[in-house]
Backbone and ligand atoms as CSV (ligand in chain L), in Angstrom:
chain,resi,resn,atom,element,x,y,z
A,1,MET,N,N,102.836,-46.101,-71.015
A,1,MET,CA,C,102.776,-45.037,-69.982
A,1,MET,C,C,101.641,-45.282,-68.986
A,2,LYS,N,N,100.571,-45.984,-69.443
A,2,LYS,CA,C,99.442,-46.232,-68.544
A,2,LYS,C,C,99.886,-46.971,-67.272
A,3,GLU,N,N,100.770,-47.968,-67.431
A,3,GLU,CA,C,101.229,-48.732,-66.268
A,3,GLU,C,C,101.990,-47.837,-65.295
A,4,GLN,N,N,102.806,-46.928,-65.870
A,4,GLN,CA,C,103.557,-46.009,-65.002
A,4,GLN,C,C,102.625,-45.099,-64.217
A,5,VAL,N,N,101.548,-44.687,-64.880
A,5,VAL,CA,C,100.570,-43.825,-64.212
A,5,VAL,C,C,99.907,-44.586,-63.064
A,6,ILE,N,N,99.548,-45.833,-63.318
A,6,ILE,CA,C,98.891,-46.642,-62.281
A,6,ILE,C,C,99.846,-46.878,-61.103
A,7,ILE,N,N,101.126,-47.130,-61.420
A,7,ILE,CA,C,102.128,-47.329,-60.359
A,7,ILE,C,C,102.317,-46.042,-59.558
A,8,LYS,N,N,102.377,-44.930,-60.276
A,8,LYS,CA,C,102.567,-43.623,-59.621
A,8,LYS,C,C,101.406,-43.329,-58.664
A,9,LEU,N,N,100.199,-43.580,-59.130
A,9,LEU,CA,C,99.024,-43.373,-58.283
A,9,LEU,C,C,99.123,-44.242,-57.034
A,10,GLN,N,N,99.542,-45.498,-57.231
A,10,GLN,CA,C,99.683,-46.426,-56.110
A,10,GLN,C,C,100.700,-45.928,-55.104
A,11,GLN,N,N,101.827,-45.434,-55.627
A,11,GLN,CA,C,102.883,-44.910,-54.747
A,11,GLN,C,C,102.365,-43.747,-53.900
A,12,ARG,N,N,101.381,-43.026,-54.462
A,12,ARG,CA,C,100.810,-41.881,-53.744
A,12,ARG,C,C,99.585,-42.283,-52.923
A,13,GLY,N,N,99.338,-43.574,-52.825
A,13,GLY,CA,C,98.265,-44.055,-51.943
A,13,GLY,C,C,96.909,-44.239,-52.599
A,14,VAL,N,N,96.894,-44.273,-53.933
A,14,VAL,CA,C,95.615,-44.426,-54.640
A,14,VAL,C,C,95.641,-45.691,-55.489
A,15,LYS,N,N,94.817,-46.659,-55.098
A,15,LYS,CA,C,94.677,-47.879,-55.916
A,15,LYS,C,C,93.432,-47.737,-56.790
A,16,ILE,N,N,93.483,-48.356,-57.960
A,16,ILE,CA,C,92.316,-48.310,-58.851
A,16,ILE,C,C,91.085,-48.835,-58.110
A,17,ASP,N,N,91.282,-49.863,-57.299
A,17,ASP,CA,C,90.163,-50.450,-56.560
A,17,ASP,C,C,89.570,-49.493,-55.520
A,18,ASP,N,N,90.312,-48.441,-55.152
A,18,ASP,CA,C,89.751,-47.413,-54.251
A,18,ASP,C,C,88.762,-46.524,-54.989
A,19,LEU,N,N,88.946,-46.393,-56.307
A,19,LEU,CA,C,88.097,-45.483,-57.089
A,19,LEU,C,C,86.779,-46.150,-57.476
A,20,VAL,N,N,86.818,-47.484,-57.580
A,20,VAL,CA,C,85.654,-48.231,-58.078
A,20,VAL,C,C,84.381,-47.967,-57.256
A,21,PRO,N,N,84.422,-48.122,-55.912
A,21,PRO,CA,C,83.176,-47.910,-55.164
A,21,PRO,C,C,82.649,-46.474,-55.259
A,22,VAL,N,N,83.545,-45.505,-55.382
A,22,VAL,CA,C,83.105,-44.105,-55.490
A,22,VAL,C,C,82.360,-43.898,-56.809
A,23,LEU,N,N,82.921,-44.450,-57.879
A,23,LEU,CA,C,82.260,-44.354,-59.187
A,23,LEU,C,C,80.928,-45.103,-59.167
A,24,TYR,N,N,80.920,-46.250,-58.511
A,24,TYR,CA,C,79.688,-47.048,-58.429
A,24,TYR,C,C,78.575,-46.250,-57.729
A,25,GLU,N,N,78.923,-45.653,-56.584
A,25,GLU,CA,C,77.929,-44.865,-55.830
A,25,GLU,C,C,77.406,-43.713,-56.674
A,26,LEU,N,N,78.298,-43.122,-57.436
A,26,LEU,CA,C,77.943,-41.945,-58.245
A,26,LEU,C,C,76.980,-42.310,-59.379
A,27,GLN,N,N,77.201,-43.457,-60.000
A,27,GLN,CA,C,76.454,-43.792,-61.217
A,27,GLN,C,C,75.339,-44.818,-61.037
A,28,SER,N,N,75.363,-45.577,-59.945
A,28,SER,CA,C,74.365,-46.649,-59.812
A,28,SER,C,C,72.911,-46.151,-59.804
A,29,PRO,N,N,72.619,-44.917,-59.322
A,29,PRO,CA,C,71.220,-44.468,-59.407
A,29,PRO,C,C,70.719,-44.344,-60.850
A,30,TYR,N,N,71.634,-44.129,-61.789
A,30,TYR,CA,C,71.228,-43.898,-63.187
A,30,TYR,C,C,71.371,-45.141,-64.048
A,31,LEU,N,N,72.237,-46.051,-63.625
A,31,LEU,CA,C,72.520,-47.240,-64.427
A,31,LEU,C,C,72.205,-48.484,-63.595
A,32,PRO,N,N,70.995,-49.017,-63.731
A,32,PRO,CA,C,70.529,-50.087,-62.845
A,32,PRO,C,C,71.361,-51.368,-62.893
A,33,ASN,N,N,72.003,-51.660,-64.031
A,33,ASN,CA,C,72.755,-52.921,-64.125
A,33,ASN,C,C,74.252,-52.739,-63.879
A,34,LEU,N,N,74.589,-51.664,-63.226
A,34,LEU,CA,C,75.998,-51.353,-63.022
A,34,LEU,C,C,76.674,-52.373,-62.103
A,35,THR,N,N,77.920,-52.709,-62.431
A,35,THR,CA,C,78.705,-53.605,-61.577
A,35,THR,C,C,80.050,-52.940,-61.275
A,36,TYR,N,N,80.719,-53.448,-60.243
A,36,TYR,CA,C,82.058,-52.955,-59.920
A,36,TYR,C,C,83.003,-53.175,-61.100
A,37,GLU,N,N,82.807,-54.307,-61.788
A,37,GLU,CA,C,83.671,-54.645,-62.910
A,37,GLU,C,C,83.551,-53.602,-64.028
A,38,LYS,N,N,82.292,-53.192,-64.305
A,38,LYS,CA,C,82.057,-52.187,-65.334
A,38,LYS,C,C,82.706,-50.859,-64.931
A,39,CYS,N,N,82.618,-50.546,-63.651
A,39,CYS,CA,C,83.218,-49.307,-63.147
A,39,CYS,C,C,84.732,-49.345,-63.365
A,40,LYS,N,N,85.329,-50.469,-63.010
A,40,LYS,CA,C,86.779,-50.601,-63.149
A,40,LYS,C,C,87.193,-50.490,-64.618
A,41,ASP,N,N,86.428,-51.125,-65.509
A,41,ASP,CA,C,86.725,-51.052,-66.946
A,41,ASP,C,C,86.739,-49.601,-67.428
A,42,ASN,N,N,85.776,-48.822,-66.962
A,42,ASN,CA,C,85.683,-47.426,-67.406
A,42,ASN,C,C,86.811,-46.571,-66.842
A,43,ILE,N,N,87.213,-46.860,-65.610
A,43,ILE,CA,C,88.343,-46.130,-65.018
A,43,ILE,C,C,89.618,-46.438,-65.813
A,44,LEU,N,N,89.812,-47.699,-66.126
A,44,LEU,CA,C,91.013,-48.084,-66.882
A,44,LEU,C,C,90.981,-47.496,-68.295
A,45,ALA,N,N,89.789,-47.400,-68.879
A,45,ALA,CA,C,89.667,-46.816,-70.224
A,45,ALA,C,C,90.044,-45.336,-70.206
A,46,VAL,N,N,89.626,-44.648,-69.149
A,46,VAL,CA,C,89.951,-43.228,-69.008
A,46,VAL,C,C,91.470,-43.041,-68.877
A,47,LEU,N,N,92.103,-43.977,-68.181
A,47,LEU,CA,C,93.555,-43.882,-67.975
A,47,LEU,C,C,94.345,-44.202,-69.245
A,48,ASN,N,N,93.645,-44.665,-70.292
A,48,ASN,CA,C,94.306,-44.877,-71.581
A,48,ASN,C,C,94.580,-43.576,-72.314
A,49,LYS,N,N,93.855,-42.529,-71.942
A,49,LYS,CA,C,93.961,-41.257,-72.673
A,49,LYS,C,C,95.238,-40.514,-72.302
A,50,ARG,N,N,95.977,-40.140,-73.322
A,50,ARG,CA,C,97.265,-39.504,-73.075
A,50,ARG,C,C,97.110,-38.190,-72.306
A,51,ASP,N,N,96.103,-37.397,-72.634
A,51,ASP,CA,C,95.890,-36.117,-71.934
A,51,ASP,C,C,95.745,-36.351,-70.428
A,52,ILE,N,N,95.032,-37.416,-70.109
A,52,ILE,CA,C,94.792,-37.722,-68.701
A,52,ILE,C,C,96.075,-38.203,-68.037
A,53,GLN,N,N,96.827,-39.022,-68.739
A,53,GLN,CA,C,98.114,-39.499,-68.201
A,53,GLN,C,C,99.039,-38.316,-67.925
A,54,HIS,N,N,99.092,-37.384,-68.867
A,54,HIS,CA,C,99.967,-36.213,-68.704
A,54,HIS,C,C,99.552,-35.374,-67.503
A,55,ALA,N,N,98.256,-35.159,-67.370
A,55,ALA,CA,C,97.762,-34.338,-66.248
A,55,ALA,C,C,98.102,-35.004,-64.920
A,56,ILE,N,N,97.915,-36.319,-64.846
A,56,ILE,CA,C,98.188,-37.045,-63.596
A,56,ILE,C,C,99.676,-36.955,-63.246
A,57,LEU,N,N,100.533,-37.216,-64.235
A,57,LEU,CA,C,101.980,-37.193,-63.966
A,57,LEU,C,C,102.437,-35.793,-63.564
A,58,THR,N,N,101.875,-34.765,-64.208
A,58,THR,CA,C,102.251,-33.380,-63.897
A,58,THR,C,C,101.822,-33.002,-62.481
A,59,GLY,N,N,100.594,-33.306,-62.149
A,59,GLY,CA,C,100.062,-32.940,-60.831
A,59,GLY,C,C,100.804,-33.652,-59.715
A,60,ILE,N,N,101.034,-34.945,-59.904
A,60,ILE,CA,C,101.732,-35.714,-58.867
A,60,ILE,C,C,103.173,-35.224,-58.720
A,61,ALA,N,N,103.809,-34.871,-59.825
A,61,ALA,CA,C,105.189,-34.368,-59.754
A,61,ALA,C,C,105.255,-33.101,-58.904
A,62,LEU,N,N,104.288,-32.216,-59.075
A,62,LEU,CA,C,104.269,-30.977,-58.291
A,62,LEU,C,C,104.009,-31.272,-56.807
A,63,ASP,N,N,103.102,-32.210,-56.532
A,63,ASP,CA,C,102.862,-32.620,-55.139
A,63,ASP,C,C,104.150,-33.152,-54.506
A,64,GLU,N,N,104.858,-33.990,-55.257
A,64,GLU,CA,C,106.074,-34.607,-54.714
A,64,GLU,C,C,107.185,-33.581,-54.504
A,65,LEU,N,N,107.314,-32.653,-55.446
A,65,LEU,CA,C,108.335,-31.604,-55.291
A,65,LEU,C,C,108.046,-30.756,-54.058
A,66,ALA,N,N,106.767,-30.455,-53.866
A,66,ALA,CA,C,106.379,-29.657,-52.688
A,66,ALA,C,C,106.652,-30.441,-51.406
A,67,GLU,N,N,106.349,-31.717,-51.440
A,67,GLU,CA,C,106.560,-32.562,-50.263
A,67,GLU,C,C,108.034,-32.605,-49.882
A,68,LYS,N,N,108.914,-32.634,-50.902
A,68,LYS,CA,C,110.356,-32.698,-50.650
A,68,LYS,C,C,110.963,-31.322,-50.425
A,69,GLY,N,N,110.154,-30.276,-50.508
A,69,GLY,CA,C,110.663,-28.921,-50.316
A,69,GLY,C,C,111.496,-28.422,-51.476
A,70,LEU,N,N,111.268,-28.949,-52.651
A,70,LEU,CA,C,112.116,-28.620,-53.798
A,70,LEU,C,C,111.556,-27.509,-54.687
A,71,LEU,N,N,110.467,-26.891,-54.286
A,71,LEU,CA,C,109.930,-25.755,-55.046
A,71,LEU,C,C,110.298,-24.466,-54.322
A,72,GLU,N,N,110.338,-23.383,-55.074
A,72,GLU,CA,C,110.648,-22.091,-54.456
A,72,GLU,C,C,109.389,-21.464,-53.861
A,73,GLU,N,N,109.619,-20.585,-52.911
A,73,GLU,CA,C,108.514,-19.780,-52.383
A,73,GLU,C,C,108.134,-18.709,-53.398
A,74,PRO,N,N,106.881,-18.321,-53.472
A,74,PRO,CA,C,105.789,-18.687,-52.557
A,74,PRO,C,C,105.048,-19.965,-52.946
A,75,LEU,N,N,105.410,-20.557,-54.107
A,75,LEU,CA,C,104.653,-21.721,-54.563
A,75,LEU,C,C,104.726,-22.879,-53.556
A,76,LEU,N,N,105.902,-23.038,-52.940
A,76,LEU,CA,C,106.079,-24.145,-51.996
A,76,LEU,C,C,105.031,-24.108,-50.885
A,77,SER,N,N,104.875,-22.957,-50.256
A,77,SER,CA,C,103.910,-22.852,-49.154
A,77,SER,C,C,102.480,-22.986,-49.647
A,78,ILE,N,N,102.234,-22.437,-50.831
A,78,ILE,CA,C,100.877,-22.529,-51.387
A,78,ILE,C,C,100.477,-23.995,-51.551
A,79,LEU,N,N,101.384,-24.794,-52.117
A,79,LEU,CA,C,101.062,-26.210,-52.339
A,79,LEU,C,C,101.043,-26.985,-51.027
A,80,ARG,N,N,101.985,-26.695,-50.140
A,80,ARG,CA,C,102.026,-27.418,-48.863
A,80,ARG,C,C,100.794,-27.149,-48.017
A,81,ASN,N,N,100.288,-25.935,-48.095
A,81,ASN,CA,C,99.110,-25.581,-47.293
A,81,ASN,C,C,97.805,-25.823,-48.040
A,82,ASP,N,N,97.894,-26.307,-49.268
A,82,ASP,CA,C,96.701,-26.513,-50.099
A,82,ASP,C,C,95.820,-25.260,-50.065
A,83,ASP,N,N,96.453,-24.143,-50.330
A,83,ASP,CA,C,95.790,-22.832,-50.284
A,83,ASP,C,C,94.508,-22.845,-51.122
A,84,SER,N,N,93.402,-22.500,-50.467
A,84,SER,CA,C,92.108,-22.612,-51.149
A,84,SER,C,C,91.948,-21.584,-52.267
A,85,LEU,N,N,92.811,-20.567,-52.293
A,85,LEU,CA,C,92.709,-19.572,-53.366
A,85,LEU,C,C,93.621,-19.904,-54.555
A,86,TYR,N,N,94.324,-21.007,-54.459
A,86,TYR,CA,C,95.277,-21.378,-55.527
A,86,TYR,C,C,94.535,-21.782,-56.816
A,87,GLY,N,N,93.804,-22.865,-56.779
A,87,GLY,CA,C,92.895,-23.197,-57.884
A,87,GLY,C,C,93.488,-23.830,-59.128
A,88,ILE,N,N,94.825,-23.849,-59.248
A,88,ILE,CA,C,95.422,-24.433,-60.455
A,88,ILE,C,C,95.271,-25.960,-60.436
A,89,ASP,N,N,95.231,-26.520,-59.226
A,89,ASP,CA,C,94.986,-27.960,-59.106
A,89,ASP,C,C,93.630,-28.318,-59.708
A,90,GLU,N,N,92.626,-27.473,-59.422
A,90,GLU,CA,C,91.292,-27.734,-59.982
A,90,GLU,C,C,91.263,-27.515,-61.494
A,91,ILE,N,N,91.997,-26.498,-61.952
A,91,ILE,CA,C,92.005,-26.219,-63.398
A,91,ILE,C,C,92.625,-27.383,-64.164
A,92,LEU,N,N,93.748,-27.879,-63.658
A,92,LEU,CA,C,94.399,-29.028,-64.301
A,92,LEU,C,C,93.447,-30.234,-64.317
A,93,ALA,N,N,92.805,-30.479,-63.190
A,93,ALA,CA,C,91.924,-31.640,-63.076
A,93,ALA,C,C,90.669,-31.472,-63.927
A,94,LEU,N,N,90.115,-30.267,-63.941
A,94,LEU,CA,C,88.899,-30.028,-64.728
A,94,LEU,C,C,89.145,-30.282,-66.202
A,95,GLY,N,N,90.350,-29.975,-66.637
A,95,GLY,CA,C,90.713,-30.230,-68.026
A,95,GLY,C,C,90.513,-31.685,-68.401
A,96,ILE,N,N,90.828,-32.588,-67.467
A,96,ILE,CA,C,90.641,-34.005,-67.786
A,96,ILE,C,C,89.243,-34.479,-67.428
A,97,GLY,N,N,88.606,-33.806,-66.457
A,97,GLY,CA,C,87.247,-34.191,-66.074
A,97,GLY,C,C,86.257,-34.008,-67.210
A,98,THR,N,N,86.556,-33.054,-68.091
A,98,THR,CA,C,85.593,-32.723,-69.150
A,98,THR,C,C,85.965,-33.319,-70.511
A,99,LEU,N,N,86.948,-34.218,-70.523
A,99,LEU,CA,C,87.343,-34.821,-71.805
A,99,LEU,C,C,86.225,-35.641,-72.430
A,100,TYR,N,N,85.298,-36.085,-71.587
A,100,TYR,CA,C,84.166,-36.856,-72.106
A,100,TYR,C,C,82.888,-36.017,-72.068
A,101,GLY,N,N,83.025,-34.710,-72.203
A,101,GLY,CA,C,81.848,-33.851,-72.252
A,101,GLY,C,C,81.640,-33.075,-70.967
A,102,THR,N,N,80.743,-32.115,-71.020
A,102,THR,CA,C,80.572,-31.175,-69.900
A,102,THR,C,C,79.951,-31.831,-68.679
A,103,ILE,N,N,79.293,-32.980,-68.833
A,103,ILE,CA,C,78.731,-33.670,-67.667
A,103,ILE,C,C,79.856,-33.980,-66.672
A,104,GLY,N,N,81.077,-34.075,-67.181
A,104,GLY,CA,C,82.229,-34.338,-66.329
A,104,GLY,C,C,82.457,-33.246,-65.300
A,105,SER,N,N,82.186,-32.001,-65.661
A,105,SER,CA,C,82.426,-30.913,-64.703
A,105,SER,C,C,81.395,-30.941,-63.585
A,106,THR,N,N,80.173,-31.379,-63.899
A,106,THR,CA,C,79.146,-31.521,-62.860
A,106,THR,C,C,79.561,-32.605,-61.881
A,107,ASN,N,N,79.988,-33.737,-62.418
A,107,ASN,CA,C,80.428,-34.839,-61.559
A,107,ASN,C,C,81.649,-34.439,-60.744
A,108,PHE,N,N,82.560,-33.708,-61.380
A,108,PHE,CA,C,83.771,-33.267,-60.683
A,108,PHE,C,C,83.406,-32.385,-59.485
A,109,GLY,N,N,82.519,-31.426,-59.713
A,109,GLY,CA,C,82.094,-30.519,-58.643
A,109,GLY,C,C,81.449,-31.273,-57.501
A,110,TYR,N,N,80.648,-32.253,-57.854
A,110,TYR,CA,C,79.949,-33.069,-56.849
A,110,TYR,C,C,80.952,-33.828,-55.982
A,111,LEU,N,N,81.936,-34.445,-56.627
A,111,LEU,CA,C,82.943,-35.226,-55.903
A,111,LEU,C,C,83.842,-34.328,-55.062
A,112,ASP,N,N,84.214,-33.186,-55.626
A,112,ASP,CA,C,85.099,-32.250,-54.944
A,112,ASP,C,C,84.429,-31.704,-53.681
A,113,LYS,N,N,83.127,-31.518,-53.737
A,113,LYS,CA,C,82.383,-30.991,-52.590
A,113,LYS,C,C,82.117,-32.058,-51.539
A,114,GLY,N,N,81.646,-33.219,-52.003
A,114,GLY,CA,C,81.242,-34.280,-51.082
A,114,GLY,C,C,82.405,-35.090,-50.541
A,115,LYS,N,N,83.501,-35.144,-51.294
A,115,LYS,CA,C,84.707,-35.896,-50.916
A,115,LYS,C,C,84.398,-37.297,-50.393
A,116,PRO,N,N,83.744,-38.128,-51.218
A,116,PRO,CA,C,83.464,-39.496,-50.768
A,116,PRO,C,C,84.727,-40.368,-50.767
A,117,GLY,N,N,84.747,-41.346,-49.826
A,117,GLY,CA,C,85.757,-42.412,-49.795
A,117,GLY,C,C,87.197,-41.945,-49.852
A,118,ILE,N,N,87.907,-42.445,-50.827
A,118,ILE,CA,C,89.340,-42.198,-50.994
A,118,ILE,C,C,89.661,-40.702,-51.071
A,119,ILE,N,N,88.739,-39.897,-51.590
A,119,ILE,CA,C,89.022,-38.469,-51.776
A,119,ILE,C,C,89.166,-37.767,-50.420
A,120,LYS,N,N,88.294,-38.150,-49.490
A,120,LYS,CA,C,88.379,-37.600,-48.130
A,120,LYS,C,C,89.705,-38.027,-47.494
A,121,LYS,N,N,90.054,-39.277,-47.715
A,121,LYS,CA,C,91.294,-39.823,-47.140
A,121,LYS,C,C,92.501,-39.008,-47.615
A,122,LEU,N,N,92.519,-38.677,-48.897
A,122,LEU,CA,C,93.635,-37.923,-49.468
A,122,LEU,C,C,93.667,-36.504,-48.912
A,123,ASP,N,N,92.482,-35.960,-48.703
A,123,ASP,CA,C,92.356,-34.584,-48.259
A,123,ASP,C,C,92.865,-34.405,-46.825
A,124,THR,N,N,92.839,-35.482,-46.051
A,124,THR,CA,C,93.186,-35.370,-44.634
A,124,THR,C,C,94.471,-36.129,-44.292
A,125,ASN,N,N,95.251,-36.461,-45.311
A,125,ASN,CA,C,96.465,-37.238,-45.111
A,125,ASN,C,C,97.603,-36.331,-44.660
A,126,SER,N,N,97.831,-36.260,-43.362
A,126,SER,CA,C,98.811,-35.300,-42.857
A,126,SER,C,C,100.234,-35.752,-43.190
A,127,GLY,N,N,101.080,-34.779,-43.434
A,127,GLY,CA,C,102.476,-35.080,-43.765
A,127,GLY,C,C,102.698,-35.244,-45.259
A,128,LYS,N,N,101.629,-35.573,-45.978
A,128,LYS,CA,C,101.725,-35.725,-47.433
A,128,LYS,C,C,101.185,-34.458,-48.093
A,129,VAL,N,N,101.708,-34.139,-49.264
A,129,VAL,CA,C,101.122,-33.060,-50.059
A,129,VAL,C,C,100.299,-33.713,-51.171
A,130,ASN,N,N,99.002,-33.576,-51.069
A,130,ASN,CA,C,98.099,-34.150,-52.073
A,130,ASN,C,C,97.247,-33.063,-52.730
A,131,THR,N,N,97.835,-31.878,-52.838
A,131,THR,CA,C,97.086,-30.736,-53.358
A,131,THR,C,C,96.537,-31.006,-54.754
A,132,PHE,N,N,97.357,-31.590,-55.611
A,132,PHE,CA,C,96.887,-31.926,-56.961
A,132,PHE,C,C,96.179,-33.276,-56.992
A,133,LEU,N,N,96.677,-34.213,-56.175
A,133,LEU,CA,C,96.179,-35.590,-56.295
A,133,LEU,C,C,94.684,-35.716,-56.002
A,134,ASP,N,N,94.183,-35.012,-54.987
A,134,ASP,CA,C,92.761,-35.186,-54.664
A,134,ASP,C,C,91.882,-34.732,-55.833
A,135,ASP,N,N,92.278,-33.658,-56.485
A,135,ASP,CA,C,91.495,-33.184,-57.633
A,135,ASP,C,C,91.638,-34.119,-58.833
A,136,LEU,N,N,92.829,-34.667,-59.003
A,136,LEU,CA,C,93.040,-35.614,-60.111
A,136,LEU,C,C,92.174,-36.854,-59.933
A,137,VAL,N,N,92.091,-37.329,-58.693
A,137,VAL,CA,C,91.258,-38.512,-58.426
A,137,VAL,C,C,89.787,-38.198,-58.707
A,138,CYS,N,N,89.331,-37.021,-58.260
A,138,CYS,CA,C,87.955,-36.597,-58.587
A,138,CYS,C,C,87.756,-36.592,-60.101
A,139,ALA,N,N,88.744,-36.093,-60.817
A,139,ALA,CA,C,88.621,-35.935,-62.262
A,139,ALA,C,C,88.605,-37.290,-62.983
A,140,ILE,N,N,89.425,-38.229,-62.503
A,140,ILE,CA,C,89.427,-39.568,-63.119
A,140,ILE,C,C,88.042,-40.198,-62.968
A,141,ILE,N,N,87.490,-40.096,-61.757
A,141,ILE,CA,C,86.165,-40.677,-61.510
A,141,ILE,C,C,85.102,-39.945,-62.326
A,142,ALA,N,N,85.201,-38.617,-62.370
A,142,ALA,CA,C,84.222,-37.823,-63.125
A,142,ALA,C,C,84.274,-38.180,-64.607
A,143,ALA,N,N,85.467,-38.323,-65.150
A,143,ALA,CA,C,85.612,-38.663,-66.564
A,143,ALA,C,C,85.058,-40.065,-66.827
A,144,ALA,N,N,85.340,-41.002,-65.919
A,144,ALA,CA,C,84.829,-42.369,-66.084
A,144,ALA,C,C,83.301,-42.381,-66.035
A,145,ALA,N,N,82.731,-41.569,-65.139
A,145,ALA,CA,C,81.266,-41.477,-65.025
A,145,ALA,C,C,80.668,-40.924,-66.316
A,146,SER,N,N,81.293,-39.912,-66.889
A,146,SER,CA,C,80.797,-39.305,-68.128
A,146,SER,C,C,80.899,-40.296,-69.281
A,147,ARG,N,N,82.007,-40.981,-69.333
A,147,ARG,CA,C,82.208,-41.983,-70.389
A,147,ARG,C,C,81.093,-43.017,-70.329
A,148,MET,N,N,80.825,-43.467,-69.110
A,148,MET,CA,C,79.774,-44.457,-68.879
A,148,MET,C,C,78.406,-43.937,-69.310
A,149,ALA,N,N,78.102,-42.711,-68.931
A,149,ALA,CA,C,76.792,-42.128,-69.242
A,149,ALA,C,C,76.588,-42.008,-70.746
A,150,HIS,N,N,77.634,-41.565,-71.440
A,150,HIS,CA,C,77.520,-41.406,-72.894
A,150,HIS,C,C,77.371,-42.757,-73.581
A,151,ARG,N,N,78.122,-43.744,-73.117
A,151,ARG,CA,C,78.057,-45.074,-73.723
A,151,ARG,C,C,76.703,-45.718,-73.469
A,152,HIS,N,N,76.189,-45.495,-72.277
A,152,HIS,CA,C,74.884,-46.057,-71.921
A,152,HIS,C,C,73.810,-45.516,-72.869
A,153,ARG,N,N,73.839,-44.200,-73.079
A,153,ARG,CA,C,72.865,-43.561,-73.977
A,153,ARG,C,C,73.027,-44.102,-75.396
A,154,ASP,N,N,74.275,-44.228,-75.843
A,154,ASP,CA,C,74.525,-44.744,-77.197
A,154,ASP,C,C,73.939,-46.145,-77.359
A,155,SER,N,N,74.161,-46.992,-76.353
A,155,SER,CA,C,73.708,-48.382,-76.506
A,155,SER,C,C,72.178,-48.465,-76.433
A,156,ASN,N,N,71.549,-47.517,-75.676
A,156,ASN,CA,C,70.088,-47.520,-75.604
A,156,ASN,C,C,69.442,-47.034,-76.898
A,157,ASN,N,N,70.162,-46.198,-77.619
A,157,ASN,CA,C,69.614,-45.677,-78.869
A,157,ASN,C,C,69.922,-46.593,-80.047
A,158,GLY,N,N,70.462,-47.744,-79.717
A,158,GLY,CA,C,70.641,-48.776,-80.715
A,158,GLY,C,C,71.922,-48.647,-81.465
L,1,MG,MG,MG,93.348,-29.834,-54.391
C-alpha cells in the first residue's frame, strides 16, 4: 500500500523530494549532522505506518470527490472553498502528526502557520481542491520530524 500512497501523492502534485527540504529546514537547527538523505529516510519510514497511509488515502479521496463535484452540499462547497471553520482536515492530519508523540502537534502547527515550500504551493493551487492534502503534507513532515527527534535522543543516550 505504501507505493500506492506515494503514487497518489504524486498524482496530486506532491513528490517525496518536495517534502525533504521542508523537513531539513525544520530540523537542521537541532540536528547538526542532518542530511537530505536522512530526511528522506524518515519521511519514507513514516509512510510505512498503516494509520498514516489510511489518513492520506481518505483525505485525498475527499479532495478528489470535491474536485469532481461528486459530494453533496453543503460539504461540497465547504471543501471546495477550504472553509476555515471546517477543521476536519486538520483533525485527520493531526491524528497522524502525533503518532510519534506530542512534539508532532507543535511541528504541525508551525508548518500549518508558516506554510513553507510545497505547502504554500498546495494552498494556492487554483482549480484543485487540496483542502485535506495541505494538512496531510504538514502532518507527514511533522511526524517525520518527531520520529527523527526521538531517535536522535535515543542514540545520544546510548
Ligand atoms: Mg486544509
